[in-house]
Each structure stands twice: as structure tokens, then as C-alpha cells.
Kinemage of the C-alpha trace (Angstrom):
@kinemage 1
@onewidth
@group {chain A} dominant
@subgroup {mainchain}
@vectorlist {calphas} color= white
{ca met a 1} P 0.434 -0.145 -0.189
{ca thr a 2} L 1.613 3.768 -0.943
{ca gln a 3} L 1.317 6.504 1.616
{ca leu a 4} L -1.589 7.559 -0.950
{ca gln a 5} L -2.990 4.454 -0.519
{ca ala a 6} L -3.297 4.608 2.616
{ca ala a 7} L -4.529 8.502 3.689
{ca arg a 8} L -7.765 7.671 1.332
{ca lys a 9} L -8.697 4.698 3.360
{ca gly a 10} L -7.469 6.780 6.872
{ca ile a 11} L -4.624 4.663 7.448
{ca ile a 12} L -1.782 7.013 9.241
{ca thr a 13} L 1.679 5.280 8.655
{ca asp a 14} L 4.760 5.965 10.489
{ca ala a 15} L 6.057 8.112 7.641
{ca met a 16} L 2.787 10.231 8.256
{ca gln a 17} L 3.512 10.242 12.290
{ca cys a 18} L 7.376 11.563 11.665
{ca val a 19} L 6.433 14.051 9.156
{ca ala a 20} L 3.687 15.576 11.239
{ca arg a 21} L 6.743 15.332 14.006
{ca asp a 22} L 8.874 17.101 12.061
{ca glu a 23} L 6.823 20.119 10.866
{ca his a 24} L 4.820 20.208 14.153
{ca val a 25} L 1.577 19.982 12.103
{ca glu a 26} L -1.420 17.993 13.443
{ca val a 27} L -0.833 14.536 11.628
{ca gln a 28} L -4.533 14.329 10.833
{ca ala a 29} L -3.703 17.351 8.577
{ca val a 30} L -0.727 15.716 7.069
{ca leu a 31} L -3.318 12.702 6.102
{ca glu a 32} L -5.358 15.163 4.555
{ca ala a 33} L -2.663 16.457 2.266
{ca ile a 34} L -1.160 13.055 1.003
{ca ala a 35} L -5.108 12.073 0.381
{ca ser a 36} L -5.546 15.418 -1.414
{ca gly a 37} L -2.452 14.710 -3.611
{ca arg a 38} L -1.672 18.187 -2.686
{ca ala a 39} L 1.499 16.873 -0.490
{ca val a 40} L 3.763 13.361 -1.185
{ca ile a 41} L 5.867 11.193 1.113
{ca pro a 42} L 8.531 9.659 -1.647
{ca leu a 43} L 9.605 6.571 0.554
{ca asn a 44} L 10.700 3.209 -1.359
{ca pro a 45} L 10.075 0.534 1.321
{ca ser a 46} L 13.286 -0.662 0.103
{ca his a 47} L 15.312 1.796 0.785
{ca lys a 48} L 16.968 1.231 4.329
{ca gly a 49} L 17.140 3.576 6.863
{ca val a 50} L 15.492 6.134 5.209
{ca arg a 51} L 13.685 9.205 6.921
{ca ala a 52} L 10.450 10.335 5.992
{ca val a 53} L 10.726 13.595 4.624
{ca gly a 54} L 6.713 15.528 3.000
{ca val a 55} L 7.002 17.536 0.450
{ca gly a 56} L 3.837 19.894 0.011
{ca arg a 57} L 2.650 23.441 1.302
{ca leu a 58} L 1.323 22.471 4.343
{ca phe a 59} L 5.295 21.656 5.477
{ca ser a 60} L 8.302 24.144 5.114
{ca thr a 61} L 10.353 24.006 1.801
{ca lys a 62} L 12.406 21.468 1.175
{ca val a 63} L 15.571 21.839 -0.678
{ca asn a 64} L 17.286 18.975 -3.382
{ca ala a 65} L 20.900 18.334 -4.018
{ca asn a 66} L 21.842 16.879 -7.721
{ca leu a 67} L 24.666 14.704 -7.628
{ca gly a 68} L 26.267 11.938 -10.253
{ca arg a 69} L 29.423 11.147 -12.316
{ca ser a 70} L 29.836 12.310 -16.029
{ca pro a 71} L 31.577 9.975 -18.203
{ca thr a 72} L 34.438 11.824 -18.043
{ca arg a 73} L 34.169 13.427 -14.752
{ca ser a 74} L 34.116 12.122 -11.481
{ca gly a 75} L 33.527 8.069 -9.721
{ca lys a 76} L 31.957 6.431 -6.909
{ca gly a 77} L 34.164 7.834 -4.161
{ca asp a 78} L 33.455 11.515 -5.477
{ca glu a 79} L 29.693 11.078 -5.578
{ca leu a 80} L 29.182 9.808 -1.619
{ca glu a 81} L 31.879 12.605 -1.310
{ca lys a 82} L 29.799 14.955 -2.267
{ca leu a 83} L 26.378 13.331 -1.007
{ca ala a 84} L 28.027 13.582 2.721
{ca val a 85} L 29.120 17.604 1.916
{ca ser a 86} L 24.760 17.841 0.708
{ca leu a 87} L 23.949 15.945 3.906
{ca lys a 88} L 25.868 18.131 6.179
{ca ala a 89} L 25.127 21.433 4.600
{ca gly a 90} L 21.070 20.534 5.478
{ca ala a 91} L 19.973 18.866 2.134
{ca asp a 92} L 16.404 17.214 2.460
{ca phe a 93} L 16.341 14.981 -0.899
{ca val a 94} L 19.457 13.978 -3.564
{ca met a 95} L 19.509 13.179 -6.803
{ca asp a 96} L 21.586 10.370 -8.921
{ca leu a 97} L 22.259 11.613 -12.342
{ca ser a 98} L 24.910 9.644 -12.997
{ca val a 99} L 25.211 8.578 -16.609
{ca gly a 100} L 28.341 6.354 -18.182
{ca ala a 101} L 29.330 2.681 -16.999
{ca asp a 102} L 28.943 1.129 -13.654
{ca val a 103} L 25.614 3.882 -12.341
{ca arg a 104} L 23.898 0.742 -10.838
{ca ala a 105} L 26.982 0.485 -8.413
{ca ile a 106} L 27.229 3.699 -7.553
{ca arg a 107} L 23.494 4.119 -7.042
{ca gln a 108} L 23.713 1.141 -4.591
{ca gly a 109} L 26.480 3.145 -2.442
{ca met a 110} L 24.275 6.253 -1.834
{ca leu a 111} L 21.314 4.842 -1.065
{ca glu a 112} L 23.152 2.844 1.594
{ca ala a 113} L 24.846 6.099 2.580
{ca ser a 114} L 21.752 8.349 2.193
{ca pro a 115} L 19.291 8.865 5.128
{ca val a 116} L 17.050 11.103 2.729
{ca pro a 117} L 14.819 9.919 0.434
{ca leu a 118} L 16.685 9.425 -3.047
{ca gly a 119} L 15.966 10.105 -7.058
{ca thr a 120} L 16.916 9.450 -10.440
{ca val a 121} L 16.121 9.696 -14.010
{ca pro a 122} L 16.027 5.921 -15.224
{ca val a 123} L 16.406 7.127 -19.158
{ca tyr a 124} L 20.246 8.196 -18.397
{ca glu a 125} L 20.668 4.260 -16.901
{ca thr a 126} L 19.114 3.763 -19.874
{ca leu a 127} L 21.076 4.894 -22.433
{ca ser a 128} L 24.418 4.502 -20.414
{ca arg a 129} L 23.061 0.377 -21.290
{ca val a 130} L 22.883 1.030 -24.944
{ca glu a 131} L 26.124 0.908 -27.405
{ca gly a 132} L 27.485 3.515 -29.869
{ca asp a 133} L 28.416 6.446 -30.316
{ca val a 134} L 25.280 7.879 -30.515
{ca pro a 135} L 22.839 5.221 -28.502
{ca val a 136} L 19.073 4.795 -28.945
{ca met a 137} L 17.212 4.614 -26.129
{ca asp a 138} L 15.141 1.484 -25.972
{ca pro a 139} L 11.353 1.460 -24.654
{ca asp a 140} L 11.594 -1.642 -23.348
{ca leu a 141} L 15.003 -1.852 -21.551
{ca leu a 142} L 13.542 1.893 -19.782
{ca leu a 143} L 10.621 -0.362 -18.049
{ca arg a 144} L 13.222 -2.642 -17.272
{ca val a 145} L 15.303 0.017 -15.738
{ca ile a 146} L 12.387 1.762 -13.679
{ca arg a 147} L 11.584 -1.847 -12.131
{ca glu a 148} L 15.314 -2.631 -11.137
{ca gln a 149} L 15.204 1.006 -9.658
{ca ala a 150} L 12.266 0.748 -7.836
{ca glu a 151} L 13.589 -2.408 -6.611
{ca gln a 152} L 16.939 -1.733 -5.633
{ca gly a 153} L 14.798 1.297 -3.368
{ca val a 154} L 15.306 4.297 -5.306
{ca asp a 155} L 12.407 6.374 -3.510
{ca phe a 156} L 11.657 8.837 -7.093
{ca met a 157} L 11.841 9.228 -10.128
{ca thr a 158} L 11.855 12.347 -12.590
{ca leu a 159} L 9.552 10.660 -15.538
{ca his a 160} L 9.439 12.811 -18.851
{ca ala a 161} L 5.699 11.132 -19.986
{ca gly a 162} L 4.257 14.645 -20.439
{ca leu a 163} L 6.525 15.609 -23.459
{ca leu a 164} L 4.709 14.386 -26.445
{ca his a 165} L 5.570 14.372 -30.481
{ca ala a 166} L 2.922 17.255 -31.130
{ca his a 167} L 5.567 19.576 -28.860
{ca val a 168} L 8.859 18.654 -30.379
{ca asp a 169} L 8.354 21.160 -33.534
{ca leu a 170} L 7.201 23.802 -31.317
{ca ala a 171} L 10.607 23.741 -28.862
{ca met a 172} L 12.905 23.950 -32.089
{ca gly a 173} L 11.973 26.989 -32.546
{ca arg a 174} L 13.613 28.588 -30.156
{ca ile a 175} L 17.082 29.585 -28.954
{ca met a 176} L 18.260 26.860 -26.930
{ca gly a 177} L 15.947 24.450 -28.234
{ca ile a 178} L 15.841 21.596 -25.654
{ca val a 179} L 17.477 21.703 -22.534
{ca ser a 180} L 16.561 18.221 -20.289
{ca arg a 181} L 19.242 15.613 -20.980
{ca gly a 182} L 15.708 13.842 -20.352
{ca gly a 183} L 13.581 15.507 -23.161
{ca ala a 184} L 15.980 15.554 -25.534
{ca ile a 185} L 16.475 11.995 -25.664
{ca met a 186} L 13.022 11.412 -25.735
{ca ala a 187} L 12.320 14.214 -28.292
{ca glu a 188} L 14.761 12.826 -30.809
{ca trp a 189} L 13.572 9.039 -30.447
{ca met a 190} L 10.081 10.348 -30.890
{ca lys a 191} L 11.458 11.998 -34.104
{ca asn a 192} L 13.347 9.080 -35.136
{ca asn a 193} L 10.628 6.651 -34.841
{ca asn a 194} L 7.916 8.870 -35.959
{ca ala a 195} L 5.921 7.733 -32.612
{ca glu a 196} L 4.387 8.802 -29.692
{ca asn a 197} L 6.428 9.445 -26.465
{ca pro a 198} L 6.972 5.813 -25.257
{ca leu a 199} L 6.353 6.885 -21.494
{ca tyr a 200} L 3.227 8.112 -22.281
{ca thr a 201} L 1.697 5.260 -23.843
{ca arg a 202} L 2.573 2.880 -22.070
{ca trp a 203} L 2.013 4.990 -19.117
{ca asp a 204} L -0.426 2.239 -17.498
{ca glu a 205} L 2.566 -0.121 -17.364
{ca val a 206} L 4.866 2.935 -15.561
{ca met a 207} L 2.347 2.944 -13.190
{ca asp a 208} L 1.570 -0.421 -12.035
{ca ile a 209} L 6.229 -0.719 -10.920
{ca leu a 210} L 5.841 2.449 -8.930
{ca val a 211} L 1.845 1.501 -6.894
{ca glu a 212} L 3.636 -2.181 -5.987
{ca his a 213} L 6.807 -0.196 -4.449
{ca asp a 214} L 5.592 3.322 -3.298
{ca val a 215} L 8.210 4.875 -5.335
{ca thr a 216} L 7.030 8.998 -5.802
{ca val a 217} L 6.851 10.251 -9.672
{ca ser a 218} L 8.287 13.451 -10.234
{ca leu a 219} L 6.739 14.170 -13.680
{ca gly a 220} L 9.520 15.499 -15.315
{ca asp a 221} L 9.511 19.542 -17.267
{ca gly a 222} L 11.544 17.860 -20.362
{ca leu a 223} L 10.657 21.608 -22.347
{ca arg a 224} L 11.609 23.642 -19.601
{ca pro a 225} L 13.193 26.938 -20.919
{ca gly a 226} L 16.782 27.013 -20.904
{ca cys a 227} L 17.075 30.817 -21.123
{ca leu a 228} L 14.783 33.649 -20.809
{ca ala a 229} L 14.008 34.134 -24.528
{ca asp a 230} L 12.510 30.577 -24.589
{ca ala a 231} L 10.005 31.073 -20.861
{ca ser a 232} L 6.980 30.809 -21.011
{ca asp a 233} L 6.058 29.608 -24.313
{ca ala a 234} L 3.827 27.026 -26.441
{ca ala a 235} L 6.376 24.449 -25.954
{ca gln a 236} L 6.505 24.309 -22.124
{ca phe a 237} L 2.285 25.231 -21.545
{ca gly a 238} L 1.699 22.153 -23.639
{ca glu a 239} L 3.990 20.056 -21.678
{ca leu a 240} L 2.266 21.384 -18.388
{ca asp a 241} L -0.951 20.410 -20.289
{ca val a 242} L 0.049 16.895 -20.303
{ca leu a 243} L 1.632 17.053 -16.944
{ca gly a 244} L -1.708 17.846 -15.077
{ca glu a 245} L -3.270 14.629 -16.853
{ca leu a 246} L -0.689 12.766 -15.766
{ca val a 247} L -1.264 14.113 -11.860
{ca his a 248} L -4.911 12.600 -12.234
{ca arg a 249} L -3.924 9.379 -13.716
{ca cys a 250} L -1.574 8.909 -11.217
{ca arg a 251} L -3.636 9.771 -8.192
{ca glu a 252} L -6.881 7.430 -9.486
{ca arg a 253} L -3.953 4.466 -9.184
{ca gly a 254} L -2.931 5.686 -5.848
{ca val a 255} L 0.926 7.110 -6.887
{ca gln a 256} L 2.381 9.911 -4.901
{ca val a 257} L 2.891 12.641 -7.967
{ca met a 258} L 4.775 15.768 -7.805
{ca val a 259} L 5.649 17.731 -10.987
{ca glu a 260} L 8.560 19.426 -12.139
{ca gly a 261} L 9.362 23.198 -13.297
{ca pro a 262} L 10.998 25.560 -15.005
{ca gly a 263} L 15.021 26.683 -15.340
{ca his a 264} L 15.405 29.818 -16.750
{ca val a 265} L 12.304 32.404 -16.270
{ca pro a 266} L 12.371 36.227 -16.082
{ca phe a 267} L 11.664 37.354 -12.586
{ca asn a 268} L 8.639 38.945 -13.664
{ca gln a 269} L 7.188 35.581 -15.285
{ca ile a 270} L 7.993 33.478 -11.757
{ca gln a 271} L 4.766 33.670 -10.186
{ca met a 272} L 2.610 33.669 -12.870
{ca asn a 273} L 4.072 30.182 -13.639
{ca met a 274} L 3.348 29.149 -10.448
{ca glu a 275} L 0.189 29.958 -10.172
{ca arg a 276} L -0.608 28.043 -13.620
{ca gln a 277} L 1.026 24.645 -12.563
{ca gln a 278} L -0.592 24.714 -9.204
{ca glu a 279} L -3.798 25.140 -11.132
{ca val a 280} L -3.243 22.896 -13.980
{ca cys a 281} L -1.693 20.221 -11.873
{ca asp a 282} L -4.577 20.925 -9.630
{ca gly a 283} L -2.020 21.655 -6.054
{ca ala a 284} L 0.135 18.620 -6.977
{ca pro a 285} L 3.446 19.782 -5.351
{ca phe a 286} L 6.288 21.661 -7.520
{ca tyr a 287} L 9.549 21.254 -7.645
{ca val a 288} L 11.506 23.561 -9.367
{ca leu a 289} L 14.947 24.110 -10.872
{ca gly a 290} L 15.380 27.978 -9.835
{ca pro a 291} L 14.203 29.786 -11.854
{ca val a 292} L 17.257 31.322 -13.323
{ca val a 293} L 16.474 34.985 -13.488
{ca thr a 294} L 19.413 36.149 -15.747
{ca asp a 295} L 21.592 34.159 -18.232
{ca ile a 296} L 25.353 36.156 -17.970
{ca ala a 297} L 26.347 35.209 -15.222
{ca pro a 298} L 27.983 31.847 -15.329
{ca gly a 299} L 29.833 30.948 -12.001
{ca tyr a 300} L 27.186 32.587 -10.289
{ca asp a 301} L 24.435 30.997 -11.343
{ca his a 302} L 23.613 29.602 -7.577
{ca ile a 303} L 23.142 33.449 -7.328
{ca thr a 304} L 21.238 34.047 -10.232
{ca ser a 305} L 18.607 31.371 -9.182
{ca cys a 306} L 17.909 31.276 -5.739
{ca ile a 307} L 16.598 34.828 -6.569
{ca gly a 308} L 14.366 33.089 -8.631
{ca ala a 309} L 13.825 30.274 -6.006
{ca thr a 310} L 12.803 32.879 -3.400
{ca ala a 311} L 9.661 33.895 -5.463
{ca ala a 312} L 9.130 30.642 -6.689
{ca thr a 313} L 8.834 29.425 -2.668
{ca met a 314} L 6.696 32.533 -2.066
{ca tyr a 315} L 4.121 31.539 -5.199
{ca gly a 316} L 3.842 27.886 -4.949
{ca ala a 317} L 6.848 25.435 -5.239
{ca ser a 318} L 7.264 23.188 -2.401
{ca leu a 319} L 10.666 21.598 -3.159
{ca leu a 320} L 13.873 23.536 -4.609
{ca cys a 321} L 16.209 21.771 -6.871
{ca tyr a 322} L 20.090 23.453 -6.091
{ca val a 323} L 21.775 25.136 -9.028
{ca thr a 324} L 25.780 25.419 -8.033
{ca pro a 325} L 28.939 27.810 -9.007
{ca ala a 326} L 29.601 25.517 -11.489
{ca glu a 327} L 25.699 25.208 -13.520
{ca his a 328} L 26.370 25.813 -17.300
{ca leu a 329} L 30.228 25.331 -16.731
{ca gly a 330} L 30.803 21.628 -15.543
{ca leu a 331} L 30.607 18.640 -12.985
{ca pro a 332} L 30.735 20.604 -9.638
{ca asp a 333} L 32.820 19.711 -6.842
{ca ala a 334} L 32.067 19.211 -3.098
{ca glu a 335} L 33.152 22.646 -2.577
{ca glu a 336} L 30.517 24.030 -5.263
{ca val a 337} L 28.050 21.182 -4.258
{ca his a 338} L 27.920 23.417 -0.424
{ca gln a 339} L 27.989 26.550 -2.180
{ca gly a 340} L 24.939 25.805 -3.893
{ca met a 341} L 22.798 23.721 -1.146
{ca ile a 342} L 23.562 27.123 1.500
{ca ala a 343} L 22.919 29.421 -1.069
{ca tyr a 344} L 18.890 27.074 -1.503
{ca arg a 345} L 18.678 26.860 1.807
{ca ile a 346} L 19.184 30.551 2.318
{ca ala a 347} L 16.248 30.511 -0.565
{ca ala a 348} L 14.069 28.087 1.194
{ca his a 349} L 14.058 30.054 4.140
{ca ala a 350} L 13.631 33.330 2.884
{ca gly a 351} L 10.262 31.999 0.423
{ca asp a 352} L 8.828 30.607 3.707
{ca val a 353} L 9.202 33.469 5.853
{ca ala a 354} L 7.979 35.563 2.683
{ca arg a 355} L 4.706 33.557 2.749
{ca gly a 356} L 4.115 33.503 6.708
{ca phe a 357} L 4.865 30.127 7.018
{ca pro a 358} L 4.427 29.262 10.688
{ca gly a 359} L 7.468 29.707 13.080
{ca ala a 360} L 9.688 30.444 9.654
{ca arg a 361} L 11.180 33.652 11.414
{ca asp a 362} L 11.998 32.559 14.973
{ca arg a 363} L 15.702 31.840 13.296
{ca asp a 364} L 15.908 35.415 12.565
{ca asp a 365} L 14.130 36.465 15.551
{ca ala a 366} L 16.977 34.784 17.583
{ca met a 367} L 19.904 35.644 15.175
{ca ser a 368} L 18.612 39.381 15.601
{ca arg a 369} L 18.828 39.077 19.819
{ca ala a 370} L 21.746 37.649 19.596
{ca arg a 371} L 23.603 40.313 17.556
{ca val a 372} L 22.351 43.102 19.289
{ca asn a 373} L 23.566 41.453 22.174
{ca phe a 374} L 26.805 40.801 20.999
{ca asp a 375} L 26.045 37.026 21.798
{ca trp a 376} L 28.342 35.966 19.262
{ca glu a 377} L 27.897 32.037 19.722
{ca gly a 378} L 24.071 32.397 19.456
{ca gln a 379} L 25.032 34.105 16.157
{ca phe a 380} L 26.834 31.245 14.780
{ca lys a 381} L 23.979 28.743 16.594
{ca glu a 382} L 21.795 30.598 14.397
{ca ala a 383} L 23.422 30.488 11.293
{ca ile a 384} L 22.747 28.388 8.150
{ca asp a 385} L 26.251 27.800 7.452
{ca pro a 386} L 27.800 28.197 11.301
{ca glu a 387} L 31.153 27.246 10.441
{ca arg a 388} L 31.788 30.018 7.823
{ca ala a 389} L 30.263 32.424 9.707
{ca arg a 390} L 32.779 31.362 12.777
{ca ala a 391} L 35.753 31.156 9.920
{ca arg a 392} L 35.088 34.358 8.911
{ca trp a 393} L 34.876 36.104 12.318
{ca leu a 394} L 37.869 34.455 13.352
{ca lys a 395} L 39.929 36.285 10.542
{ca thr a 396} L 39.064 39.526 11.639
{ca arg a 397} L 40.298 39.099 15.529
{ca ala a 398} L 43.403 37.381 14.016
{ca cys a 399} L 44.212 39.723 12.073
{ca ser a 400} L 43.617 42.830 14.238
{ca asp a 401} L 46.251 45.342 15.637
{ca thr a 402} L 45.002 45.976 19.329
{ca thr a 403} L 43.400 43.114 21.362
{ca his a 404} L 39.744 42.815 19.842
{ca thr a 405} L 36.751 42.843 22.451
{ca asp a 406} L 33.698 41.128 21.798
{ca asp a 407} L 31.145 44.001 21.836
{ca his a 408} L 31.863 45.488 18.690
{ca cys a 409} L 32.626 43.974 15.251
{ca ser a 410} L 35.498 45.750 12.707
{ca met a 411} L 32.875 46.993 10.838
{ca cys a 412} L 32.090 50.076 12.198
{ca gly a 413} L 34.766 49.778 15.372
{ca lys a 414} L 33.847 50.683 19.068
{ca ala a 415} L 33.339 54.193 18.839
{ca phe a 416} L 30.835 53.711 15.929
{ca cys a 417} L 29.041 51.068 16.898
{ca ala a 418} L 25.096 51.484 16.576
{ca met a 419} L 24.459 48.661 18.443
{ca arg a 420} L 26.504 50.297 21.641
{ca thr a 421} L 24.784 53.652 20.797
{ca thr a 422} L 21.238 52.237 20.828
{ca lys a 423} L 22.488 50.904 24.287
{ca arg a 424} L 23.123 53.915 25.124
{ca ile a 425} L 19.927 55.939 24.070
{ca arg a 426} L 17.815 52.900 25.646
{ca ser a 427} L 19.884 53.488 29.511
{ca thr a 428} L 18.716 57.091 29.803
């Protein structure tokens, strides 16, 4: 029985109770959110040692870290190191996007090491198992890979089932065309075979596998815009309409489902995109990459995208997929994984504060009290990245020409410190 099937029968599962405790909400509210499909708990029973994490607007905004080797960079050990870095930085979910050789072994290592839900994109492994300089996707093999990954313990899968044959030509008029790896694979297969997307035509078979293992489907946005000029076009929204249809089909079968969202979107279009998805997909949890709000900042796209991610959280997103400084440039290293995670935890938190999520501002208020009292340890305790905050504070103390006391910082010094002035005013 899936979490969705249990909720619809009024059965409160251990996972629902865990989410309720973590989110400080009534367990009945969790059950109702799951039953309606407006929240999910990706939790494959075969993934041992994983904790339940809720995704939906009832809960705090979650952050996912994309990991995985490329054909030319990284391997099992490197990705396990990056997994540890992302978990330490507060990742709620991780995805193994490995391509190339030995991806099953890499994924097994990550499943064993990850206490948070792990996702995949099965078409990547499918193509990795096909020979040739230009490998051709095999639909039968794709379904076998989906089953094998479900049996292995994968908690959620990105499946590009909403990109149809009719959408491909719409995307060819764009500047960037199709930037999703999975979307491009499916589009090429459809054009070469003059046939419909096999994931769409065989969706009932896919759901048979997912419902058996309670794998949450993450409906992939194969036509997400890859630059500002391509945002909010007919291709993107044509696919979104099909995703709305697939959401209802998943819910009817008892399969938990969330929907993936756009990549590059001008800031003024973010609210419309979030609200349109919520309407078309009947409130299904929205999982967004950014959005990236400008195309001209390679090396800083963790910043350009978390600007968009904050707005996305405000207007409808429930899960944010981090972007690292390596985006558009190469495979991220461990330090870039850390920077991406911290940037997105900031975005998720800022969005939760903006939408008035209960208790979201508590840490901000605690930080403010610590600051006004020059309680440095209290500040480090509340910081999203306490190690960096402490290291930067110690750097100034180490460089000071005079004995440094803790009742001011080096920005203003003791004589010009506004906090010290405020205390004098209050004491008069």
C-alpha cells in the first residue's frame, strides 16, 4: 500500500507521524494533504534507513541536491563525498544523475549512505546501457530499468512522460531548443521513430511498477526553458497541460506524484508560472530548478537561480532543486555542492518567511537578539552556515592590531558602533 492509498483509507502510517512531528503539524492534517495529492512522502520501503520527508505547501520548503558522475568526470567515491557534503549542509533530498558505466553500483552506494530520500532519472541509465557513439533509447529497456531501480530502493523518479510528439517542433523554434537531457532523449526517439512518447503510451505499465514499490513519480519538465527568451512559450505550457492529465492518472492509481518546473524564467514571470502549475496540476507539489533569472552570470548561477527560487517558494513551489556555481560550466566539485546547498537553504528559508509559514522567522528573531547583545556563539548557532560565519569572525580577530573585545565588530569599531549607541539611548 502506498502512502496515498493508506491516506485515502484513513490509515495513519509511521511516515505520516514522523512528518507531523518534524513539521509541527497535526497528523490528521498530514493525512488529508497526502490523501488529496497536495503533498507527498517519497519513501520506498526497500530504501533502508531512510527518514520520511514531506513535500507540499503544508510543510516547510525542501531542498534537493543533484549529484552523480558524468562520463568524463567523477566516480563512486567522489559522489559519496559530495553526498556527505550535501547532507551536512542540510539537503532534504538527493538525486543520483549518474551517466556512463557502473551507475547501478554508484547508486547502491548512495542509497546505503543516504538517510534522506533519493531520486533518479531512469532514462539516463537506460541510455548508458546501450552501445554506440550515438546510443538509441530502447523503450522496453527503459521499463526494465524503472523496475530495477524501484526494486533497488529508489524513492522518486523523474519521468519525462508529458513531452509529446506534437511538442517537439514547437521547441525547435527556440534559441536553446531542448535543454533537458531526458527531454532531448525522448524527443529524438519520437522524431526518429515517428511515434508517440513511449512513457506516455505505456503509462499504465509504468504505474504498475511505481504503485508496487511506492515510488513517487516526479513528472519531468522535458521542455523547461533553457534561457529567458524561451520561457513561458507554447512548448513549455503544452507539456504542462499533459502533466496535469498525468497527475490525475497517478492519483487514480494511488501513485504519489509531484511536478517539475521551469529552469530559466524572467523574474516578472515567476509568479504566473507557479500559479499556472498549481491550477493545471490541481495543487500537486511543485519541484523547481531555480528558476534562473538572468543568463549572463556563469560562475554565479547559484545566486541568479536562488533569487528566482525565493520567489518560486513564495508563489507555489514546495521543493527546490539547487543550482551550483558550476552550472553551465561543468560538473560541480564538493565545495561547489556546498555553496549551492547553502544558497538554496537561504532561498527556501527566505521564501518560507515571505509566505508567512508558521515559525519560519523564529531563527531570524533569535539571530537579531544575539546580534544586539553581541552574543557571537548565539549568532553562530542560528547561522545557516555556522562554520563559515565563525571562520570569518575569527579572521578579523586574527588580523587585529589591537586586543579585540567581543562587544563590537570591525565594521564600525567601538566608537561608531550603532548597537552600543542604541544601548546608551535605551539606558537614558
